C-alpha positions in Angstrom: 71.5 48.4 85.8 74.9 46.9 86.6 74.4 43.9 88.7 70.6 43.9 88.1 69.2 40.5 87.4 67.5 39.9 84.0 63.7 40.2 83.9 62.5 36.7 83.3 59.2 37.9 81.7 61.1 40.0 79.1 63.4 37.1 78.4 60.3 34.9 77.8 58.9 37.4 75.3 62.2 37.5 73.5 62.4 33.8 73.5 58.8 33.5 72.2 59.3 36.1 69.4 60.9 33.7 66.9 58.3 31.1 67.8 55.4 33.4 67.0 57.1 34.5 63.7 57.5 30.9 62.7 53.9 30.1 63.5 52.7 33.1 61.4 54.9 31.9 58.6 53.5 28.4 58.9 50.0 29.7 58.9 50.7 31.7 55.8 52.3 28.8 54.2 49.3 26.6 55.1 46.9 29.2 53.7 48.9 29.4 50.5 48.8 25.7 50.2 45.0 25.7 50.8 44.6 28.3 48.2 46.8 26.4 45.8 44.8 23.2 46.4 41.5 25.1 46.0 43.0 26.8 42.9 43.9 23.4 41.5 40.5 22.0 42.4 38.8 25.1 40.8 41.0 24.7 37.7 40.1 21.0 37.6 36.4 21.8 38.1 36.6 24.3 35.3 38.4 21.8 33.1 35.7 19.2 33.9 33.0 21.7 33.3 34.6 22.7 30.0 34.9 19.1 28.9 31.4 18.3 30.1 30.1 21.4 28.3 31.9 20.4 25.2 30.6 16.9 25.4 27.1 18.1 26.0 27.5 20.9 23.4 26.7 23.5 26.0 27.9 27.1 26.2 27.3 30.0 28.6 26.3 33.4 27.4 25.3 36.8 28.8 24.0 40.1 27.4 24.3 43.5 29.0 20.8 45.0 28.6 22.1 48.6 28.6 24.8 48.1 25.9 23.5 44.9 24.3 27.1 43.6 24.5 27.2 39.9 24.5 29.7 37.5 26.0 30.0 33.8 25.0 32.0 30.9 26.2 33.7 28.6 23.6 30.7 26.3 23.6 28.4 28.9 22.1 31.0 29.9 19.5 31.2 26.2 18.5 27.4 26.0 18.1 27.3 29.0 15.8 30.4 27.8 13.9 32.2 31.2 14.7 35.9 31.1 15.6 36.4 31.2 19.4 37.0 34.6 20.8 36.0 36.5 17.7 33.9 39.7 18.5 30.2 39.0 18.1 27.3 41.4 18.4 23.7 40.6 18.9 22.7 41.4 15.3 25.2 38.8 14.0 23.9 36.2 16.4 20.3 36.9 15.5 21.1 36.6 11.8 21.7 32.9 12.3 18.2 32.2 13.6 15.4 30.8 11.4 12.9 33.6 10.9 10.2 31.8 12.9 12.7 31.1 15.7 14.0 34.6 15.7 10.4 36.0 16.1 9.7 33.6 18.9 13.0 34.4 20.7 12.3 38.1 20.6 8.8 37.6 22.0 9.8 35.3 24.9 12.9 37.5 25.7 10.9 40.7 25.9 8.3 39.0 28.1 11.0 37.6 30.4 12.6 41.0 30.8 9.3 42.7 31.6 8.3 40.0 34.1 11.8 39.6 35.6 11.6 35.9 34.9 13.5 33.4 32.7 12.6 31.4 29.6 13.5 28.3 27.7 13.3 28.0 23.9 14.2 25.5 21.2 15.4 27.4 18.1 16.5 26.5 14.6 19.6 28.2 13.3 21.7 28.1 10.1 25.4 28.7 11.0 27.8 30.8 8.9 29.1 27.6 7.5 25.7 26.6 6.3 25.0 23.9 9.0 21.4 23.6 10.2 21.2 23.0 13.9 18.6 23.0 16.7 19.6 24.9 19.9 18.0 25.0 23.3 18.3 28.5 24.9 17.7 29.0 28.6 17.9 32.4 30.2 17.6 34.2 33.6 17.3 37.9 34.3 19.7 39.6 36.7 18.3 42.7 38.5 19.8 45.6 40.4 17.5 47.8 42.5 14.6 46.1 40.9 15.8 47.0 37.4 16.7 44.3 34.8 20.4 44.9 33.9 21.6 41.6 32.5 20.3 38.5 30.8 22.3 35.3 30.9 22.0 31.5 30.5 23.1 28.5 28.5 22.8 27.5 24.9 22.9 23.8 24.0 23.2 22.0 20.6 20.2 19.6 20.6 20.3 18.7 16.9 20.8 15.0 17.6 18.0 15.0 20.1 15.7 16.7 17.6 16.7 14.3 14.8 16.0 11.3 17.1 12.7 12.7 18.1 11.8 13.4 14.5 12.9 9.9 13.5 10.8 8.5 16.3 7.8 10.6 15.2 8.3 9.6 11.5 8.4 5.9 12.4 5.2 6.3 14.5 3.3 8.4 11.9 4.8 7.7 8.5 5.3 4.9 6.0 9.1 4.3 5.9 9.1 3.4 2.2 7.2 6.3 0.7 7.4 8.9 3.4 3.6 9.3 3.3 1.4 9.3 6.4 0.7 5.8 7.7 -2.7 4.3 8.6 -2.6 5.4 12.3 -1.8 9.0 11.5 -4.4 9.1 8.7 -7.2 7.8 11.0 -6.2 10.3 13.7 -6.3 13.3 11.3 -9.5 12.1 9.7 -11.1 11.8 13.2 -9.9 15.4 14.0 -11.3 16.7 10.7 -14.7 15.0 11.2 -14.9 16.3 14.8 -14.1 19.9 13.7 -16.7 19.7 11.0 -14.3 20.6 8.1 -16.4 21.7 5.1 -16.3 19.8 1.9 -14.4 16.9 3.4 -13.9 13.9 1.1 -12.0 10.6 1.2 -10.4 9.0 -1.8 -9.2 5.4 -1.7 -6.7 4.4 -4.4 -5.8 0.8 -5.3 -3.1 0.0 -7.8 -4.0 -2.3 -10.7 -1.3 -4.7 -11.9 0.9 -4.2 -8.8 1.0 -7.9 -7.9 2.0 -8.8 -11.4 4.9 -6.3 -11.2 6.0 -7.7 -7.8 5.8 -11.3 -9.0 7.5 -10.7 -12.4 10.3 -8.2 -11.5 10.6 -8.7 -7.7 9.9 -6.6 -4.6 12.5 -4.1 -5.5 10.5 -3.2 -8.6 7.4 -3.1 -6.5 8.9 -0.7 -4.1 10.1 1.5 -7.0 6.5 1.6 -8.2 5.1 2.5 -4.7 7.6 5.4 -4.3 6.8 6.7 -7.8 3.1 6.5 -7.2 3.5 8.2 -3.8 5.3 11.1 -5.5 2.7 11.5 -8.2 -0.1 11.5 -5.5 1.7 14.3 -3.6 2.0 16.3 -6.8 -1.6 15.8 -7.8 -3.1 16.4 -4.4 -1.1 19.4 -3.2 0.2 20.5 0.2 -3.2 20.9 1.7 -4.2 17.2 1.3 -3.3 14.4 3.6 -2.0 11.5 1.5 -1.3 8.1 3.2 -0.3 4.6 2.4 -2.7 2.4 4.3 -1.9 -1.0 2.9 0.4 -2.8 0.5 -0.7 -1.0 -2.7 -3.6 1.0 -1.3 -3.5 4.7 -0.6 -5.9 7.1 1.1 -6.3 10.8 0.5 -8.2 13.3 2.7 -9.1 16.6 0.9 -11.5 19.5 1.6 -13.2 21.8 -0.8 -11.7 20.5 -4.0 -13.1 19.0 -7.2 -12.7 15.4 -6.2 -13.7 13.9 -9.5 -11.1 16.0 -11.4 -8.5 15.0 -8.8 -9.5 11.3 -9.2 -9.3 11.5 -13.0 -5.8 13.0 -12.7 -4.7 10.2 -10.3 -5.9 7.6 -12.7 -4.1 9.3 -15.6 -0.9 9.8 -13.6 -0.9 6.1 -12.6 -0.9 5.0 -16.2 2.4 6.7 -17.0 5.2 4.2 -17.3 7.7 4.0 -14.5 11.3 3.7 -15.6 13.0 0.5 -14.6 16.4 0.0 -16.0 16.2 -0.3 -19.7 12.5 -1.0 -19.6 9.4 0.5 -18.0 6.8 -0.8 -15.6 3.1 -0.2 -16.2 0.4 0.1 -13.6 -3.1 1.5 -13.3 -5.2 2.8 -10.5 -8.8 2.5 -9.4 -10.3 5.2 -7.2 -13.2 5.2 -4.8 -14.6 8.5 -3.6 -16.8 9.2 -0.6 -18.0 12.5 0.9 -18.1 13.1 4.6 -21.5 14.7 4.3 -23.0 11.6 2.8 -21.6 9.5 5.7 -23.1 11.8 8.3 -19.6 12.6 9.6 -19.0 9.0 10.8 -15.5 7.7 10.1 -16.3 4.0 9.8 -19.2 4.8 7.4 -17.1 7.1 5.3 -14.4 4.4 4.8 -17.1 1.9 4.0 -18.6 4.2 1.4 -15.2 4.8 -0.2 -14.5 1.1 -0.2 -17.8 0.4 -1.9 -17.0 3.0 -4.6 -13.5 1.6 -5.0 -15.0 -1.9 -5.4 -17.4 -0.6 -8.0 -14.5 1.0 -9.9 -12.6 -2.3 -10.0 -15.7 -4.3 -10.9 -16.3 -1.8 -13.8 -13.0 -2.6 -15.4 -10.3 -0.9 -13.3 -8.4 2.1 -14.4 -11.3 4.4 -13.4 -13.0 6.1 -10.5 -16.4 5.9 -9.0 -18.2 8.2 -6.5 -20.2 6.5 -3.8 -23.9 6.2 -4.4 -26.4 4.7 -2.0 -27.2 2.1 -4.6 -23.7 0.7 -4.1 -24.6 -0.3 -0.5 -27.7 -2.1 -1.8 -25.5 -4.0 -4.3 -23.0 -4.8 -1.5 -25.8 -6.1 0.8 -27.0 -8.2 -2.1 -23.5 -9.5 -2.7 -23.1 -10.4 1.0 -26.5 -12.2 0.9 -25.4 -14.2 -2.2 -22.1 -15.2 -0.5 -24.0 -16.3 2.6 -26.6 -18.3 0.6 -24.0 -20.0 -1.6 -21.8 -20.8 1.5 -24.9 -22.3 3.2 -25.9 -24.3 0.1 -22.4 -25.7 -0.2 -22.4 -26.8 3.4 -26.0 -28.3 3.0 -25.3 -30.1 -0.2 -27.6 -28.0 -2.3 -25.1 -27.1 -5.0 -25.2 -29.1 -8.2 -23.8 -29.1 -11.7 -25.7 -28.9 -15.0 -23.9 -29.5 -18.3 -24.5 -27.5 -21.5 -23.5 -29.6 -24.5 -20.8 -28.4 -26.9 -21.7 -29.3 -30.5 -19.8 -29.6 -33.7 -20.4 -27.2 -36.5 -22.2 -27.7 -38.7 -23.3 -31.3 -37.8 -24.6 -30.6 -34.2 -23.0 -33.7 -32.9 -22.1 -33.5 -29.1 -18.4 -33.0 -28.6 -18.4 -32.4 -24.9 -20.0 -30.0 -22.4 -19.5 -27.1 -20.0 -20.1 -27.7 -16.3 -22.3 -24.9 -14.9 -23.1 -24.3 -11.3 -26.7 -24.5 -10.0 -28.1 -23.8 -6.5 -31.2 -25.4 -5.2 -33.0 -23.0 -2.8 -34.8 -24.4 0.3 -38.0 -23.6 -1.5 -37.0 -25.8 -4.4 -36.1 -23.2 -7.0 -33.0 -23.7 -9.1 -30.7 -20.6 -9.4 -28.3 -20.4 -12.4 -24.6 -19.6 -12.2 -25.0 -15.9 -13.3 -27.1 -15.2 -10.2 -24.3 -16.6 -8.0 -21.5 -14.5 -9.5 -20.9 -12.6 -6.3 -19.8 -15.8 -4.6 -16.8 -16.0 -6.8 -15.6 -12.6 -5.6 -15.0 -14.0 -2.1 -11.5 -15.6 -2.2 -12.2 -18.4 0.3 -15.6 -19.3 -1.0 -14.4 -19.2 -4.6 -11.7 -21.8 -3.8 -14.2 -24.0 -2.0 -16.6 -23.9 -4.9 -13.8 -24.6 -7.3 -12.8 -27.7 -5.3 -16.4 -28.8 -5.3 -16.8 -28.4 -9.1 -13.5 -30.1 -9.9 -14.3 -33.1 -7.6 -17.9 -33.4 -9.0 -16.8 -33.1 -12.6 -14.0 -35.7 -12.3 -16.3 -38.1 -10.4 -19.1 -37.6 -13.1 -16.6 -38.1 -16.0 -15.2 -41.2 -14.4 -18.7 -42.7 -14.0 -19.7 -41.9 -17.6 -16.5 -43.5 -18.8 -17.0 -46.6 -16.7 -20.6 -46.7 -18.1 -19.2 -46.7 -21.7 -20.3 -43.2 -22.5 -18.0 -40.9 -24.6 -18.4 -37.6 -22.7 -15.7 -35.7 -24.7 -14.0 -32.8 -23.0 -15.7 -31.2 -20.0 -15.0 -27.5 -19.5 -14.8 -26.0 -16.0 -14.9 -22.3 -15.3 -11.9 -21.0 -13.3 -12.5 -18.0 -11.1 -9.6 -15.5 -10.6 -9.1 -16.3 -6.9 -9.1 -20.0 -7.6 -6.6 -19.6 -10.4 -4.1 -17.8 -8.2 -4.0 -20.6 -5.7 -0.6 -22.2 -5.8 -2.0 -25.7 -5.6 -4.6 -25.4 -8.3 -2.6 -27.1 -11.2 -1.2 -29.9 -9.1 -4.6 -30.6 -7.6 -6.3 -30.8 -11.0 -3.6 -33.1 -12.4 -3.6 -35.3 -9.3 -7.4 -35.5 -9.6 -7.3 -36.6 -13.2 -4.8 -39.3 -12.2 -7.0 -40.6 -9.4 -10.1 -40.6 -11.7 -8.3 -42.5 -14.4 -8.9 -39.8 -17.0 -6.7 -38.5 -19.7 -5.8 -34.8 -19.3 -7.7 -34.1 -22.5 -10.9 -34.9 -20.7 -10.9 -31.5 -19.1 -10.7 -28.0 -20.4 -10.2 -25.0 -18.1 -12.0 -21.8 -19.1 -10.5 -18.4 -17.9 -12.4 -15.1 -18.2 -10.8 -12.8 -20.7 -10.4 -9.9 -18.3 -8.4 -12.2 -16.0 -6.2 -13.4 -18.9 -5.7 -9.7 -19.9 -4.1 -8.9 -16.5 -1.4 -11.5 -17.2 -1.0 -12.5 -13.6 2.3 -14.5 -13.5 1.0 -17.1 -11.1 -2.0 -17.7 -13.3 0.0 -17.9 -16.5 2.4 -20.3 -14.9 -0.4 -22.5 -13.6 -2.1 -22.6 -17.0 1.2 -23.3 -18.8 1.8 -26.2 -16.5 -1.7 -27.6 -17.1 -1.3 -27.2 -20.9 2.1 -28.9 -20.9 0.4 -31.9 -19.2 -2.4 -32.1 -21.8 -5.2 -30.1 -20.2 -6.8 -27.7 -22.7 -7.0 -24.0 -21.9 -9.8 -21.7 -23.1 -10.3 -17.9 -23.0 -13.9 -17.3 -22.2 -15.9 -14.3 -23.5 -13.2 -13.1 -25.8 -13.7 -9.6 -27.1 -15.9 -8.5 -24.1 -13.0 -7.0 -22.1 -9.4 -6.1 -22.7 -7.7 -8.9 -24.6 -6.4 -8.3 -28.2 -5.6 -10.6 -31.0 -2.0 -10.0 -30.5 -2.2 -11.3 -26.9 -3.2 -14.7 -28.3 0.4 -15.3 -29.4 1.7 -15.0 -25.8 -1.1 -16.8 -23.9 -1.1 -20.6 -23.2 -4.4 -21.0 -25.1 -6.0 -23.8 -27.1 -9.6 -22.5 -27.4 -11.2 -19.1 -27.8 -14.8 -18.8 -26.8 -16.7 -15.9 -28.3 -20.2 -14.7 -27.3 -22.7 -14.6 -30.1 -23.6 -11.1 -29.1 -20.1 -10.0 -29.9 -20.3 -11.7 -33.3 -23.3 -9.7 -34.3 -25.3 -10.3 -37.5 -22.2 -11.0 -39.7 -23.5 -8.9 -42.5 -21.0 -8.7 -45.4 -18.9 -5.6 -44.9 -20.1 -4.9 -41.4 -17.5 -3.9 -38.7 -18.6 -7.0 -36.7 -17.8 -9.3 -39.6 -14.4 -7.6 -40.2 -13.4 -8.1 -36.6 -14.6 -11.7 -36.5 -12.8 -12.6 -39.7 -9.6 -11.1 -38.3 -10.1 -13.3 -35.2 -10.7 -16.4 -37.4 -7.6 -15.6 -39.4 -5.5 -15.2 -36.3 -6.8 -18.3 -34.6 -6.2 -20.4 -37.7 -2.6 -19.2 -37.9 -2.1 -20.0 -34.2 -3.9 -23.4 -34.3 -6.5 -22.1 -31.8 -10.0 -23.6 -31.9 -12.9 -21.1 -32.1 -16.1 -21.8 -30.2 -19.3 -19.6 -30.3 -21.4 -19.5 -27.1 -25.0 -18.4 -26.5 -26.0 -19.2 -30.1 -29.8 -18.9 -30.2 -30.4 -20.0 -33.8 -29.0 -22.7 -36.0 -29.0 -20.3 -38.9 -26.4 -18.2 -37.1 -24.6 -21.5 -36.3 -24.4 -22.3 -40.0 -22.9 -18.8 -40.8 -20.4 -19.2 -38.0 -19.4 -22.5 -39.4 -18.9 -21.0 -42.8 -16.4 -18.4 -41.6 -14.3 -20.8 -39.5 -16.0 -21.6 -36.1 -15.7 -25.3 -35.4 -18.0 -25.7 -32.4 -20.8 -23.9 -30.5 -23.0 -23.9 -27.5 -26.5 -22.4 -27.1 -30.2 -23.0 -26.9 -30.2 -23.5 -30.6 -29.2 -27.0 -29.7 -29.4 -27.7 -26.0 -29.7 -25.7 -22.7 -27.7 -26.7 -19.7 -28.9 -30.2 -18.6 -28.7 -32.3 -15.5 -26.0 -35.0 -15.8 -28.7 -37.7 -16.3 -30.2 -35.9 -19.2 -26.8 -35.2 -20.9 -26.0 -38.9 -20.5 -28.8 -39.7 -23.0 -27.0 -37.5 -25.6 -23.6 -39.0 -25.2 -22.2 -41.5 -27.7 -20.5 -44.7 -26.6 -16.9 -45.8 -27.0 -14.5 -44.1 -24.6 -11.3 -45.4 -26.0 -9.7 -42.0 -26.6 -11.0 -40.6 -23.3 -10.2 -43.1 -20.7 -6.5 -43.3 -19.9 -4.9 -46.6 -20.4 -3.4 -47.7 -17.1 
């Protein structure tokens, strides 16, 4: 109304209206900013998740149970090597699974849907690009009104994890060179088989013959080549059902059940003899096999291994390149061997070992040319045991070397005393055991001993068994060549009894060949024995090698041996092995060509 005063309340509302509007706008702006910040944070989180998923090789998936339509994130596409975003159905996805993994997936998926629970599964797939991968699948079930409607979860590429785990397992259970089981795994599997009472269980131990010679001659690379080749041949021979292990440097173990073990062992021996290509040449090995059956060992692991070891030892003692099946008699032989080793060791410590000397005589005159030192053991009861009853002692490496040192010291001391007494003792032969011959210090020790004793190198001859010579151990050949170059004479003992051939004489550092009279035979004209002996005489003559007959029991045989070319002999036809004091009475005087002139 005209003249009416304005309502202050209304004026206040009018004045406040812009203020309320501004506040609303500010609130809206603040909300928008909050949403934007949250959006950026969400985008960042998604980016971080995407990058983390990519780094962890993880993808998210889901499957509508009604339509079986599946949805993948990029990570799943990458695992399957399928272009991102390309339509994929469940059949295409399942086609990538290894058959065993596909069966397992279907089983756990169905069980999870029925139980409304989740599952986790490691599956092997081959992608459409041919890549083999391991994938971990996790899943949860989404339900509506108690009904399963959707299954979803994650898939992760765990190939590197599986590879590392497999590598770790391999290193723990397998031999890294050959890929065979190692000793630890073999013993574990053997224990399991024995516990479960597997029928027809048998253990084979395989030891390579000639492996050390290959290693020493051609180097460890060649040795490794042989081990890999032998391992492959063992796999082929034994088949997938056998457990083959490398349990030592050149020793293998095989666990089989219900097979013809002797036929298998025969094949292993045959396969081992096949040359192994090595550059332009070939490497040659052999194998010895010991067989033991679990039933004979009463199911006890330690006893089974002992039985197989005894059989293997019997195979190697027989001549190598063969197999032997455990027999209880082998244990008796082993017990006797251990007893001999103990008795000889005790006798050596107690000073009850001695040497007798069997004279070496000239043919046909019978004049004493020298002698062979032969070991004797005096028992506590006063009996005297010959060297042949002590043979087992030389199979123990440590004891063999100790005996060798004793013999060498005693012979050198005795020869020096004879020489000082004016007796012409000729050459004294000492027998060299295989373990002693392999000792790196053998040749230097012998030469130094001759020097200390004041004896010429020709005062000693070293006799090596033919079977040891035939293996051509590089260390042995080098040691003998060193001795021979310094004047020590080298002899092959028992030629013809083992593996050596006439052709080998050309390549061995040999001065003397000793032949057992039993090998020579009756020497009847036209007999095979005479033909072989005459060939030996001819070869020895051409090579300048002296021929000596041993164990000659009659002088009549000695005369015939002389007639065909043998220059010396040993045997009861002239003299048995004698104590040093008795031999001294047979020795001529004048040592001028024996004692070294200082």
